[in-house]
C-alpha positions in Angstrom: 0.0 0.0 -0.1 2.9 2.4 1.0 4.7 1.8 -2.5 1.6 2.0 -4.4 0.8 5.5 -2.8 4.6 6.6 -3.5 4.0 5.5 -7.1 0.8 7.4 -7.5 2.1 10.5 -5.7 5.1 10.3 -7.9 3.7 9.8 -11.3 -0.1 10.3 -11.2 0.0 13.1 -8.7 1.7 15.8 -10.8 -0.5 14.9 -13.9 -3.6 15.3 -11.8 -2.4 18.5 -10.5 -1.7 20.0 -13.9 -5.1 18.8 -15.1 -6.8 20.4 -12.0 -5.0 23.8 -12.8 -5.5 23.6 -16.6 -8.2 26.1 -17.9 -8.9 23.7 -20.6 -9.8 20.6 -18.4 -11.7 22.7 -16.0 -13.6 24.8 -18.5 -14.6 21.5 -20.3 -15.7 19.9 -17.2 -17.9 23.1 -16.3 -19.0 23.4 -20.0 -20.9 19.9 -19.5 -22.0 20.6 -16.1 -23.7 23.9 -17.0 -25.8 21.8 -19.5 -27.6 20.3 -16.4 -30.5 22.8 -16.2 -31.4 21.7 -20.0 -31.0 18.0 -19.6 -32.9 17.9 -16.0 -35.2 20.4 -17.4 -36.6 18.4 -20.0 -36.5 15.3 -18.0 -40.2 15.5 -16.9 -41.3 15.7 -20.4 -39.0 12.7 -21.5 -40.4 10.4 -18.6 -44.1 11.5 -19.6 -43.5 11.0 -23.3 -41.7 7.7 -23.1 -43.2 6.2 -19.7 -42.8 2.4 -20.3 -46.5 1.6 -20.4 -47.4 0.2 -24.1 -50.9 1.5 -23.9 -49.5 4.9 -23.0 -47.2 4.9 -25.9 -49.8 3.8 -28.2 -52.1 6.6 -27.2 -49.4 9.3 -27.8 -48.8 8.0 -31.2 -52.4 7.8 -32.1 -53.3 11.4 -31.0 -50.0 12.8 -32.6 -48.4 13.9 -29.1 -45.4 11.9 -29.5 -44.4 14.3 -32.2 -44.3 17.2 -29.8 -42.6 15.2 -27.3 -40.0 14.5 -29.6 -39.7 18.0 -30.6 -38.9 18.9 -27.0 -36.0 16.3 -27.1 -34.9 17.7 -30.3 -34.7 21.3 -29.0 -32.6 20.3 -25.8 -30.7 16.8 -26.0 -30.5 16.9 -29.7 -28.7 20.5 -29.6 -26.4 19.6 -26.8 -23.3 20.3 -28.9 -24.5 23.7 -29.5 -24.9 24.4 -25.9 -21.4 22.9 -25.1 -19.7 24.9 -27.7 -21.1 28.4 -26.1 -20.4 27.2 -22.5 -16.9 26.2 -23.3 -15.9 29.4 -24.8 -17.9 31.5 -22.3 -16.4 29.6 -19.2 -12.8 29.8 -20.5 -13.0 33.4 -21.5 -14.4 34.2 -18.0 -11.3 32.3 -16.7 -9.2 34.6 -18.8 -11.1 37.5 -17.2 -12.6 38.9 -20.3 -16.2 39.6 -21.2 -17.3 36.0 -21.9 -20.5 36.7 -23.7 -19.1 37.7 -27.1 -16.9 34.6 -27.0 -19.9 32.2 -26.3 -21.7 33.8 -29.1 -18.9 33.5 -31.5 -18.3 30.1 -30.6 -22.0 29.1 -31.8 -21.6 31.2 -35.0 -18.3 29.4 -35.8 -20.1 26.0 -35.0 -22.5 26.5 -37.5 -20.2 28.0 -40.2 -18.5 24.6 -40.2 -21.7 22.7 -40.4 -23.2 21.6 -43.6 -26.1 23.9 -44.5 -27.8 22.1 -47.2 -29.6 18.8 -47.6 -30.1 17.2 -51.0 -33.4 15.6 -51.4 -34.9 13.5 -54.2 -38.2 12.7 -55.9 -38.8 9.1 -57.1 -40.9 7.6 -59.6 -41.7 4.0 -59.2 -43.5 2.5 -62.3 -45.9 -0.3 -61.3 -46.7 -1.6 -64.7 -43.3 -3.0 -65.3 -41.6 -6.1 -63.7 -39.1 -5.9 -62.2 -39.9 -2.4 -60.8 -37.6 0.2 -61.5 -37.1 3.3 -59.4 -35.9 6.5 -61.2 -35.0 9.9 -59.9 -37.2 12.4 -61.6 -36.0 15.5 -59.7 -33.7 16.8 -57.0 -33.5 19.7 -54.8 -31.3 21.3 -52.2 -32.9 22.5 -49.0 -31.2 24.8 -46.7 -31.1 23.1 -43.3 -28.8 22.1 -40.5 -28.2 18.3 -40.1 -29.5 17.5 -36.5 -27.0 14.7 -36.0 -24.2 17.2 -36.1 -26.0 19.3 -33.4 -26.3 16.3 -31.0 -23.8 13.7 -29.9 -22.1 13.4 -33.3 -20.7 16.9 -33.2 -19.7 17.1 -29.6 -16.0 16.7 -30.3 -16.3 19.5 -33.1 -18.1 21.7 -30.5 -15.5 21.2 -28.0 -12.7 22.2 -30.4 -14.8 25.2 -31.7 -15.2 26.5 -28.3 -11.7 26.1 -27.2 -10.3 27.5 -30.4 -12.7 30.5 -30.4 -11.9 31.4 -26.6 -8.1 31.1 -27.4 -8.4 33.5 -30.4 -10.7 35.7 -28.4 -8.1 35.8 -25.6 -5.1 36.5 -28.2 -6.8 39.1 -30.1 -7.7 41.0 -27.0 -4.1 40.7 -25.7 -3.0 42.1 -29.2 -5.6 45.3 -28.5 -7.6 44.3 -31.5 -10.6 45.9 -30.0 -12.6 49.1 -30.7 -12.1 51.9 -27.9 -15.2 53.8 -27.5 -15.5 57.2 -25.9 -16.5 57.2 -22.3 -19.6 59.3 -23.3 -20.9 56.2 -25.2 -23.4 53.9 -23.2 -21.7 50.8 -21.6 -24.0 48.2 -23.6 -23.1 50.0 -26.8 -19.4 50.1 -26.0 -19.4 46.4 -25.2 -21.2 45.3 -28.0 -19.2 47.2 -30.6 -15.6 46.7 -28.9 -15.1 43.0 -30.1 -16.1 43.9 -33.8 -12.7 43.4 -35.3 -11.6 40.4 -33.4 -15.0 38.7 -34.1 -14.5 39.2 -38.0 -11.0 37.7 -37.6 -12.3 34.7 -35.5 -15.1 34.0 -38.1 -12.5 34.4 -40.9 -10.5 31.5 -39.3 -13.3 29.1 -39.2 -14.7 30.1 -42.7 -11.1 29.0 -43.8 -11.5 25.8 -42.0 -14.7 25.1 -43.7 -13.3 25.9 -47.3 -10.3 23.7 -46.7 -12.2 20.7 -45.6 -14.7 21.1 -48.4 -11.8 20.2 -50.9 -11.1 17.1 -49.0 -12.8 13.6 -49.5 -14.6 14.3 -46.1 -16.3 17.5 -47.4 -16.6 18.8 -43.7 -14.7 18.7 -40.3 -17.6 16.8 -38.8 -17.1 13.8 -41.1 -13.4 14.0 -40.5 -13.7 14.1 -36.9 -16.2 11.4 -36.6 -14.1 9.0 -38.9 -10.7 9.6 -37.3 -11.4 10.4 -33.8 -14.7 10.1 -32.3 -15.9 6.6 -33.7 -12.9 4.9 -32.7 -13.0 6.4 -29.2 -16.7 5.8 -29.1 -16.2 2.0 -29.7 -13.4 1.8 -27.5 -15.4 3.3 -24.5 -18.6 1.5 -25.6 -16.8 -1.7 -24.5 -18.1 -3.1 -21.2 -14.3 -4.0 -20.1 -13.3 -0.5 -20.9 -16.0 1.1 -18.9 -15.4 -1.1 -15.8 -11.6 -0.3 -15.8 -12.3 3.4 -16.3 -14.3 3.4 -13.1 -12.0 1.2 -11.4 -9.1 3.8 -12.0 -11.3 6.7 -10.8 -12.0 4.8 -7.7 -8.4 4.1 -7.0 -7.4 7.6 -7.7 -10.2 8.8 -5.3 -8.7 6.7 -2.6 -5.4 8.5 -2.8 -7.1 11.9 -2.7 -7.0 12.6 -6.4 -10.5 13.6 -7.7 -11.9 11.4 -10.3 -12.5 14.3 -12.6 -9.1 13.8 -13.7 -10.5 10.6 -15.4 -14.0 11.8 -16.2 -12.9 15.0 -17.7 -11.2 12.9 -20.6 -13.8 10.3 -21.2 -17.0 12.2 -20.4 -17.4 13.8 -24.0 -17.1 10.1 -25.4 -19.5 8.6 -23.0 -22.0 11.5 -23.6 -21.7 10.9 -27.3 -22.5 7.2 -26.7 -25.7 8.1 -24.5 -26.8 10.4 -27.3 -26.4 7.7 -30.0 -28.6 5.3 -27.8 -31.4 7.9 -27.7 -31.2 8.6 -31.4 -31.5 4.8 -31.8 -34.3 4.3 -29.5 -36.3 7.1 -31.4 -35.7 5.5 -34.5 -36.7 1.9 -33.2 -33.3 0.5 -33.7 -31.2 -1.6 -31.6 -29.1 0.5 -29.0 -25.6 0.4 -30.1 -24.2 1.2 -26.5 -26.6 -0.7 -24.2 -24.0 -2.3 -22.1 -22.2 0.9 -21.8 -25.2 2.8 -20.6 -26.1 0.2 -17.9 -22.5 -0.6 -16.7 -21.5 3.1 -16.5 -24.5 3.8 -14.5 -24.0 0.8 -12.1 -20.0 1.7 -11.6 -20.6 5.2 -11.5 -22.0 7.3 -8.8 -25.7 5.8 -8.9 -25.0 3.5 -5.9 -24.2 5.8 -3.1 -21.8 8.3 -4.8 -18.2 7.6 -5.8 -17.0 4.4 -4.6 -20.6 2.8 -4.6 -21.0 3.3 -0.8 -24.6 1.9 -0.5 -23.0 -1.4 0.6 -20.9 0.4 3.4 -24.1 2.4 4.5 -25.8 -0.9 4.8 -23.1 -2.6 6.7 -23.0 0.3 9.3 -26.5 -1.0 10.5 -24.5 -3.7 12.3 -22.0 -1.1 14.0 -20.9 -1.8 17.5 -18.6 1.1 18.1 -20.5 4.5 19.2 -18.2 6.3 16.6 -19.7 4.5 13.6 -23.3 4.5 15.1 -23.3 8.3 15.3 -21.6 8.7 11.8 -24.3 6.4 10.3 -27.1 8.6 11.8 -25.4 11.6 10.1 -24.0 10.1 7.0 -26.5 7.3 6.2 -29.4 9.1 4.9 -27.5 11.3 2.4 -26.0 8.1 0.7 -29.5 7.2 -0.5 -29.4 10.1 -2.6 -25.6 9.6 -3.6 -24.2 12.3 -1.5 -21.4 10.4 0.3 -18.9 13.0 1.2 -19.9 12.8 5.0 -18.8 9.0 4.5 -15.7 9.6 2.4 -14.2 12.1 4.8 -15.8 10.8 8.1 -14.7 7.4 8.0 -12.3 8.4 6.4 -12.3 6.3 3.3 -9.2 8.2 1.6 -5.8 7.0 2.3 -7.5 4.1 4.8 -5.8 0.9 4.0 -8.7 -1.1 5.4 -11.1 0.5 2.6 -8.7 0.2 -0.3 -10.0 -3.3 -1.7 -13.6 -2.4 -1.4 -13.0 0.8 -3.2 -11.1 -0.9 -6.1 -13.1 -4.2 -6.0 -16.7 -2.5 -6.2 -16.8 -1.5 -10.0 -15.1 -4.6 -11.1 -17.3 -7.1 -9.2 -20.4 -5.0 -9.8 -19.8 -4.2 -13.4 -18.8 -7.8 -14.2 -22.0 -9.0 -12.6 -24.2 -6.5 -14.5 -22.3 -7.4 -17.8 -23.2 -11.2 -17.3 -26.9 -10.6 -16.4 -27.2 -8.5 -19.6 -26.4 -11.7 -21.6 -29.4 -13.5 -20.2 -32.0 -10.9 -19.3 -34.5 -9.1 -21.8 -33.4 -5.4 -22.2 -35.8 -4.7 -25.4 -37.8 -2.3 -23.3 -35.0 -0.3 -21.8 -35.6 3.3 -22.4 -32.5 5.7 -22.7 -34.5 8.8 -22.9 -35.7 8.9 -19.4 -33.2 11.0 -17.5 -33.3 11.8 -13.9 -31.2 14.0 -11.5 -28.0 12.3 -10.2 -29.4 12.2 -6.7 -32.4 10.1 -7.6 -32.0 6.6 -5.8 -30.8 3.9 -8.1 -33.9 1.4 -7.8 -36.1 4.4 -9.0 -34.2 5.2 -12.1 -33.6 1.6 -12.9 -37.3 0.7 -12.5 -38.2 3.4 -14.8 -35.7 2.9 -17.5 -35.5 -1.1 -17.6 -38.4 -2.3 -15.7 -38.3 -5.6 -13.9 -35.0 -7.0 -15.7 -33.2 -3.8 -14.6 -34.5 -4.1 -10.9 -33.3 -7.7 -10.8 -29.8 -6.5 -11.8 -30.1 -3.8 -9.0 -30.9 -6.5 -6.4 -28.0 -8.9 -7.6 -25.5 -5.8 -7.7 -26.5 -4.4 -4.3 -25.9 -7.9 -2.7 -22.4 -7.9 -4.2 -21.8 -4.3 -3.1 -22.8 -5.2 0.6 -20.6 -8.4 0.3 -17.5 -6.5 -0.8 -18.0 -3.8 1.8 -19.3 -5.7 5.0 -16.1 -7.6 6.0 -13.9 -4.6 5.6 -16.4 -2.4 7.6 -16.4 -5.1 10.5 -12.7 -5.1 10.7 -12.7 -1.2 11.1 -15.7 -1.4 13.5 -14.2 -4.0 15.5 -11.0 -2.0 15.9 -12.9 1.1 16.9 -14.9 -0.8 19.3 -11.9 -2.3 21.1 -10.4 1.4 21.4 -13.6 2.7 23.1 -13.5 -0.2 25.4 -10.1 0.5 26.3 -10.9 4.0 26.9 -13.7 3.3 29.2 -11.6 0.7 31.1 
């Protein structure tokens, strides 16, 4: 344990520190976090419009209401890349102590400049008097439109690049004094709107040039290029159950040594988000979910079972506490764990740098994720609904019952038993030791 701690402090610690201090990673993490009002705000509509009762789904389809529920989804989740591009540029510029609003607006404009803006449509004629039937194109037309797949998960990487590059250029041009200085007599709102006019033009020219360059390649646009060479390979990699289990295992190990798991999540979260959006799109189109295993295993291994480290099992084990210390801690820290708030346990036990709890912290995602993966192969998850999104504080059984019904609840029961079995013996070691110390003090 001592050698492992030294290794992490020597090699991982400096990397984590740099990432924590990096404006890029801190702004990226916050950019996703700031989309929470949108993703949770539409959660009620998503639950109502996709409530897992066949008769209700049929009723919505027959009355045409499902179209309107889908429109709400299209204006929120399917525009996530647009919101991320704005947030990233806004937050990064704010950290650079500039007026952040122009940067955010420029990021959105740049994002749409890069995007294809016309869709070719065709009219077909299918003669029915001939056999075999031949279909011929009789007309084609270009419709001005933005492809929605690029505003959702598919465009997420381009949105991140656009937001970051916009903010960097915005910062660079301001430092070069490429702003319009207005007299003090000019109203503040007018001055602030005109001040970045020159640098705005330069930033938009940069993204216009990028668009033109990619139009002469076989990819036609930067979205196709990024998807082919970067996003899709990463999505396939993180879509693997083994990769997901390892990601959360590493995050728990780092958290044990006091290194925030955002070091890991900051890197993989854009890809995981893109995978989840791909599941939503497939569900709307009545197709098989491409990343079903990833969605279920990442939920189970993440913060859903009592926060980082899956401390449901620890809280349940504390029912058997003999020591007064852990009895009191359970009364204070136990209830919040139900809602995935486990900081009182993490720092109150403590779990960090406590050799007794190293193994359960590391083994929890391995065993829980492995069990869930095995059960996925034998249970029917054809009714799983990825569109239902609930706050992260929602207890796991409620989320799992709504999203996957009885099969998902069965996984919850099995995984919870494993979670308790992992934590219980190690808690008893700590509790017996504390109890013995209390008895010594009494004697």
